[in-house]
N, CA and C atoms as a LAMMPS dump frame, in Angstrom:
ITEM: TIMESTEP
0
ITEM: NUMBER OF ATOMS
234
ITEM: BOX BOUNDS ff ff ff
-5.0000000000000000e+02 5.0000000000000000e+02
-5.0000000000000000e+02 5.0000000000000000e+02
-5.0000000000000000e+02 5.0000000000000000e+02
ITEM: ATOMS id mol type element x y z
1 1 1 N -252.752 249.136 472.154
2 1 2 C -251.895 249.022 473.393
3 1 3 C -251.24 247.569 473.126
4 2 1 N -252.216 246.522 473.129
5 2 2 C -251.791 245.271 473.042
6 2 3 C -250.54 245.092 471.793
7 3 1 N -251.045 245.705 470.64
8 3 2 C -249.968 245.518 469.475
9 3 3 C -248.633 246.193 470.029
10 4 1 N -248.728 247.333 470.748
11 4 2 C -247.599 248.112 471.03
12 4 3 C -246.814 247.078 471.965
13 5 1 N -247.661 246.545 473.065
14 5 2 C -246.748 245.594 473.995
15 5 3 C -246.242 244.193 473.129
16 6 1 N -246.912 243.947 472.139
17 6 2 C -246.392 242.822 471.487
18 6 3 C -244.967 243.12 470.792
19 7 1 N -245.147 244.278 470.287
20 7 2 C -244.032 244.864 469.395
21 7 3 C -242.87 245.012 470.366
22 8 1 N -243.085 245.631 471.565
23 8 2 C -242.183 245.787 472.396
24 8 3 C -241.409 244.346 472.99
25 9 1 N -242.23 243.397 473.098
26 9 2 C -241.467 242.141 473.776
27 9 3 C -240.696 241.49 472.655
28 10 1 N -241.329 241.606 471.324
29 10 2 C -240.448 241.321 469.949
30 10 3 C -239.292 242.038 469.975
31 11 1 N -239.122 243.292 470.143
32 11 2 C -237.901 244.099 470.182
33 11 3 C -237.006 243.852 471.218
34 12 1 N -237.534 243.335 472.359
35 12 2 C -236.605 243.097 473.273
36 12 3 C -235.828 241.619 473.294
37 13 1 N -236.544 240.887 472.477
38 13 2 C -235.926 239.599 472.278
39 13 3 C -234.723 239.893 471.16
40 14 1 N -235.275 240.691 470.101
41 14 2 C -234.139 241.191 469.141
42 14 3 C -232.915 241.798 469.724
43 15 1 N -233.505 242.521 470.62
44 15 2 C -232.048 243.338 471.254
45 15 3 C -231.426 242.317 472.38
46 16 1 N -231.747 241.248 472.946
47 16 2 C -230.876 240.279 473.43
48 16 3 C -230.229 239.852 472.406
49 17 1 N -230.691 239.282 471.258
50 17 2 C -229.765 238.736 470.237
51 17 3 C -228.557 239.447 469.578
52 18 1 N -229.178 240.738 469.854
53 18 2 C -228.142 241.583 469.187
54 18 3 C -227.027 241.662 470.296
55 19 1 N -227.188 242.194 471.555
56 19 2 C -226.389 242.093 472.53
57 19 3 C -225.379 241.025 472.369
58 20 1 N -225.759 239.697 472.181
59 20 2 C -224.953 238.511 472.12
60 20 3 C -224.165 238.595 470.756
61 21 1 N -224.626 239.101 469.646
62 21 2 C -223.988 239.323 468.462
63 21 3 C -222.845 240.358 468.699
64 22 1 N -223.04 241.355 469.141
65 22 2 C -222.082 242.387 469.835
66 22 3 C -221.075 241.473 470.602
67 23 1 N -221.417 240.92 471.652
68 23 2 C -220.407 240.235 472.365
69 23 3 C -219.559 239.227 471.741
70 24 1 N -219.991 238.418 470.808
71 24 2 C -219.605 237.663 470.201
72 24 3 C -218.374 238.366 469.189
73 25 1 N -218.704 239.601 468.746
74 25 2 C -217.452 240.353 467.856
75 25 3 C -216.645 241.025 468.747
76 26 1 N -217.094 241.47 469.821
77 26 2 C -216.155 242.457 470.454
78 26 3 C -215.549 241.831 471.772
79 27 1 N -216.181 240.901 472.336
80 27 2 C -215.855 240.27 473.518
81 27 3 C -216.84 240.486 474.692
82 28 1 N -216.856 239.164 475.492
83 28 2 C -217.751 239.407 476.695
84 28 3 C -217.776 240.496 477.566
85 29 1 N -218.72 241.163 477.785
86 29 2 C -218.654 242.409 478.674
87 29 3 C -218.579 243.646 478.033
88 30 1 N -218.092 243.409 476.62
89 30 2 C -217.916 244.764 475.936
90 30 3 C -218.989 245.951 475.935
91 31 1 N -220.135 245.455 476.544
92 31 2 C -221.311 246.392 476.567
93 31 3 C -221.332 246.832 478.044
94 32 1 N -220.848 246.157 478.841
95 32 2 C -220.892 246.712 480.375
96 32 3 C -220.785 248.013 480.713
97 33 1 N -219.96 248.929 479.803
98 33 2 C -220.023 250.234 480.578
99 33 3 C -220.436 251.33 479.245
100 34 1 N -221.351 250.864 478.546
101 34 2 C -221.766 251.539 477.215
102 34 3 C -222.843 252.361 477.881
103 35 1 N -223.006 253.625 477.666
104 35 2 C -224.002 254.674 478.057
105 35 3 C -225.22 254.573 477.127
106 36 1 N -225.026 254.239 476.299
107 36 2 C -226.274 254.416 475.187
108 36 3 C -227.333 253.338 475.527
109 37 1 N -228.187 253.211 474.908
110 37 2 C -229.548 252.315 475.289
111 37 3 C -230.749 252.731 475.71
112 38 1 N -231.408 252.076 476.095
113 38 2 C -232.823 252.291 476.228
114 38 3 C -233.209 252.376 478.009
115 39 1 N -234.204 253.109 478.471
116 39 2 C -234.274 253.077 479.795
117 39 3 C -235.001 251.749 480.274
118 40 1 N -234.224 251.126 480.909
119 40 2 C -234.82 249.662 481.417
120 40 3 C -236.081 249.685 482.168
121 41 1 N -236.37 250.784 482.944
122 41 2 C -237.661 250.667 483.69
123 41 3 C -238.816 251.132 483.037
124 42 1 N -238.631 251.99 481.871
125 42 2 C -239.657 252.49 481.167
126 42 3 C -239.245 252.339 479.628
127 43 1 N -239.169 250.972 479.003
128 43 2 C -238.816 250.872 477.68
129 43 3 C -239.882 251.18 476.766
130 44 1 N -239.273 251.584 475.613
131 44 2 C -240.312 252.164 474.572
132 44 3 C -239.744 251.434 473.089
133 45 1 N -240.937 251.433 472.163
134 45 2 C -240.257 251.044 470.935
135 45 3 C -239.253 251.766 470.344
136 46 1 N -239.49 252.986 470.399
137 46 2 C -238.49 253.88 469.366
138 46 3 C -237.18 253.933 470.192
139 47 1 N -236.794 253.768 471.379
140 47 2 C -235.54 253.582 472.093
141 47 3 C -235.034 252.5 471.805
142 48 1 N -235.729 251.414 471.793
143 48 2 C -235.142 250.135 471.425
144 48 3 C -234.733 249.892 470.237
145 49 1 N -235.631 250.371 469.444
146 49 2 C -235.189 250.363 467.835
147 49 3 C -233.81 251.061 467.649
148 50 1 N -233.505 252.145 468.16
149 50 2 C -232.475 252.813 467.985
150 50 3 C -231.327 252.272 468.647
151 51 1 N -231.528 251.711 469.657
152 51 2 C -230.556 250.896 470.213
153 51 3 C -230.015 249.944 469.373
154 52 1 N -230.98 248.921 468.843
155 52 2 C -230.494 247.844 468.032
156 52 3 C -229.775 248.388 466.867
157 53 1 N -230.519 249.335 466.197
158 53 2 C -229.543 250.189 465.134
159 53 3 C -228.171 250.33 465.401
160 54 1 N -227.963 251.045 466.367
161 54 2 C -226.552 251.38 466.973
162 54 3 C -225.499 250.336 467.029
163 55 1 N -226.026 249.094 467.703
164 55 2 C -225.351 248.123 467.858
165 55 3 C -225.168 247.583 466.552
166 56 1 N -226.189 247.3 465.637
167 56 2 C -225.924 246.455 464.454
168 56 3 C -225.09 247.489 463.726
169 57 1 N -225.107 248.624 463.702
170 57 2 C -224.15 249.357 462.784
171 57 3 C -222.713 249.441 463.404
172 58 1 N -222.594 249.236 464.662
173 58 2 C -221.08 249.172 465.138
174 58 3 C -220.419 247.749 464.703
175 59 1 N -221.283 246.685 464.968
176 59 2 C -221.087 245.232 464.37
177 59 3 C -220.669 245.227 462.936
178 60 1 N -221.532 245.772 461.839
179 60 2 C -221.067 245.835 460.597
180 60 3 C -219.898 246.757 460.089
181 61 1 N -219.618 247.822 461.077
182 61 2 C -218.465 248.688 460.559
183 61 3 C -217.318 248.216 461.315
184 62 1 N -217.399 247.122 462.207
185 62 2 C -216.26 246.598 463.194
186 62 3 C -215.573 247.715 463.866
187 63 1 N -216.6 248.552 464.634
188 63 2 C -216.006 249.674 465.316
189 63 3 C -216.879 249.49 466.773
190 64 1 N -216.143 249.25 467.881
191 64 2 C -216.547 249.267 469.189
192 64 3 C -217.629 250.611 469.645
193 65 1 N -218.678 250.321 470.404
194 65 2 C -219.327 251.701 470.781
195 65 3 C -218.388 252.203 471.709
196 66 1 N -218.534 253.556 472.194
197 66 2 C -217.657 254.273 473.386
198 66 3 C -218.343 253.772 474.633
199 67 1 N -217.342 253.381 475.251
200 67 2 C -217.905 253.223 476.705
201 67 3 C -216.982 254.21 477.764
202 68 1 N -217.523 254.259 479.038
203 68 2 C -216.665 254.882 480.03
204 68 3 C -215.956 254.205 480.833
205 69 1 N -215.025 254.798 481.592
206 69 2 C -213.905 254.047 482.592
207 69 3 C -214.81 253.332 483.556
208 70 1 N -214.469 252.235 483.884
209 70 2 C -214.886 251.58 485.258
210 70 3 C -215.185 252.45 486.356
211 71 1 N -214.206 253.122 486.657
212 71 2 C -214.361 254.062 488.08
213 71 3 C -215.136 255.106 487.685
214 72 1 N -215.276 255.527 486.762
215 72 2 C -216.45 256.701 486.513
216 72 3 C -217.761 256.004 486.42
217 73 1 N -217.908 254.814 485.952
218 73 2 C -219.098 254.443 485.928
219 73 3 C -219.684 253.868 487.082
220 74 1 N -218.853 253.658 488.169
221 74 2 C -219.17 253.201 489.608
222 74 3 C -219.488 254.378 490.313
223 75 1 N -219.321 255.452 489.745
224 75 2 C -219.694 256.762 490.406
225 75 3 C -221.199 257.335 490.139
226 76 1 N -221.531 256.646 488.919
227 76 2 C -223.076 256.918 488.623
228 76 3 C -224.216 256.429 489.661
229 77 1 N -225.002 257.399 489.536
230 77 2 C -226.384 256.658 490.442
231 77 3 C -227.551 256.362 489.69
232 78 1 N -227.774 255.188 489.358
233 78 2 C -229.102 254.857 488.415
234 78 3 C -230.183 254.69 489.425
């Protein structure tokens, strides 16, 4: 369990760096209305790894991730 927790912490740090790389490429706030990603309450190694992969792929391909309209976003209940 401790190894998994350590891996999770490493991935969360890597995810933070990946978010910054994406925002440097596509602009500040460009991930604000993205529906992808992991569960922030119960993060797990697999979902965070997938999220990092998706974001890096978007950066590499110079293609923004799909987002929802701000009005629709504000109707969601998290």
